[in-house]
C-alpha positions as CSV (number, residue, x, y, z in Angstrom):
1,M,0.0,0.0,0.0
2,K,1.3,3.5,-0.9
3,E,2.0,5.9,1.9
4,R,0.1,9.0,2.2
5,S,1.9,12.3,2.0
6,R,2.1,14.4,5.2
7,G,-0.6,16.7,4.1
8,L,-1.3,20.2,3.0
9,A,-1.7,23.1,5.4
10,L,-3.9,25.9,3.7
11,D,-4.6,29.3,4.8
12,I,-7.9,30.1,2.7
13,D,-9.6,33.4,2.1
14,R,-13.2,32.6,2.9
15,S,-14.5,35.5,0.9
16,N,-12.8,34.2,-2.3
17,I,-12.8,30.6,-1.6
18,L,-12.9,29.0,-5.0
19,Q,-10.3,31.1,-6.6
20,N,-8.1,30.9,-3.5
21,A,-8.5,27.1,-3.3
22,F,-7.9,26.7,-7.2
23,E,-4.6,28.8,-6.9
24,K,-3.4,26.8,-3.9
25,L,-4.4,23.3,-5.0
26,Y,-4.6,23.1,-8.9
27,H,-0.9,22.4,-9.4
28,K,-0.5,19.9,-6.6
29,S,0.5,16.5,-7.6
30,A,-1.8,13.4,-6.9
31,R,0.7,12.4,-4.3
32,E,0.2,15.7,-2.5
33,M,-3.4,15.6,-2.9
34,R,-3.6,12.2,-1.0
35,G,-2.6,14.0,2.2
36,K,-4.8,15.3,4.8
37,L,-5.9,18.9,4.4
38,R,-5.5,21.2,7.3
39,I,-7.5,24.4,6.8
40,T,-7.3,27.7,8.5
41,Y,-9.2,30.7,7.3
42,H,-7.3,33.9,6.7
43,G,-7.9,36.3,9.6
44,E,-10.0,33.9,11.6
45,R,-9.0,32.0,14.8
46,G,-9.4,28.4,14.9
47,I,-7.7,25.0,15.1
48,D,-8.7,22.4,12.3
49,A,-9.7,19.3,14.2
50,G,-11.7,18.3,11.2
51,G,-14.4,20.9,11.6
52,L,-12.7,23.6,9.4
53,T,-11.8,21.1,6.7
54,R,-15.5,20.0,6.6
55,D,-16.6,23.6,6.5
56,F,-14.1,24.3,3.7
57,Y,-15.5,21.4,1.6
58,T,-19.1,22.6,2.2
59,E,-18.4,26.1,1.4
60,L,-16.3,25.4,-1.6
61,S,-19.0,23.0,-3.1
62,K,-21.5,25.7,-2.8
63,E,-19.3,28.3,-4.5
64,M,-18.4,25.7,-7.4
65,F,-22.2,25.8,-8.3
66,A,-22.6,29.6,-7.8
67,Q,-24.2,31.1,-10.9
68,K,-21.6,34.0,-10.9
69,W,-19.0,31.7,-12.3
70,L,-21.0,30.3,-15.1
71,L,-19.5,26.8,-14.7
72,F,-22.7,25.0,-14.0
73,T,-26.3,25.6,-14.7
74,R,-29.5,23.7,-13.2
75,T,-31.7,21.4,-15.2
76,N,-35.2,22.6,-15.8
77,N,-36.6,20.7,-12.9
78,G,-33.8,22.1,-10.6
79,T,-32.7,18.6,-9.3
80,S,-29.2,18.5,-10.9
81,Y,-26.6,20.5,-12.7
82,F,-24.7,20.3,-15.9
83,P,-21.9,22.4,-17.5
84,D,-23.0,25.8,-18.5
85,Y,-22.5,26.4,-22.3
86,R,-21.4,29.9,-21.3
87,S,-18.6,29.0,-19.1
88,A,-15.8,30.0,-21.7
89,I,-17.3,33.5,-21.6
90,G,-17.5,33.9,-18.0
91,N,-14.2,32.3,-17.1
92,E,-11.3,32.0,-19.6
93,N,-9.8,29.2,-17.4
94,H,-13.1,27.3,-17.3
95,L,-11.6,24.0,-18.4
96,D,-8.9,24.2,-15.6
97,Y,-11.7,25.0,-13.1
98,F,-13.7,22.0,-14.3
99,K,-10.5,19.7,-13.9
100,F,-10.0,21.2,-10.5
101,I,-13.6,20.6,-9.4
102,G,-13.4,17.0,-10.5
103,R,-10.2,16.8,-8.5
104,M,-11.9,18.2,-5.4
105,V,-14.9,15.8,-5.8
106,A,-12.3,13.0,-5.9
107,K,-10.5,14.3,-2.8
108,C,-13.8,14.5,-0.9
109,I,-14.6,10.9,-1.7
110,F,-11.0,9.8,-0.9
111,D,-11.2,11.7,2.5
112,Q,-14.7,10.1,3.2
């Protein structure tokens, strides 16, 4: 069995969570991503005993689907999402963001 890396300590700007997480995690290797995330929020007090990381995943997932990024849109019945055809207009790095979102979903599953 392969050994996990030591982990990643991230200081995240909560008000810009998607872009900040993208900048800090997009270029990390698969080996680095296998490590445990240790989250702190910039300017906030708190020690990550699991709650901050859980909050990070929750807030990041909400932001991924926010309409302002034009990455996803809801189906007509509002029960699911699909890639927004306007994503290239709203974000010139949209394909990198889709890749990042896929990696973060995988990370969530990996971390259980």
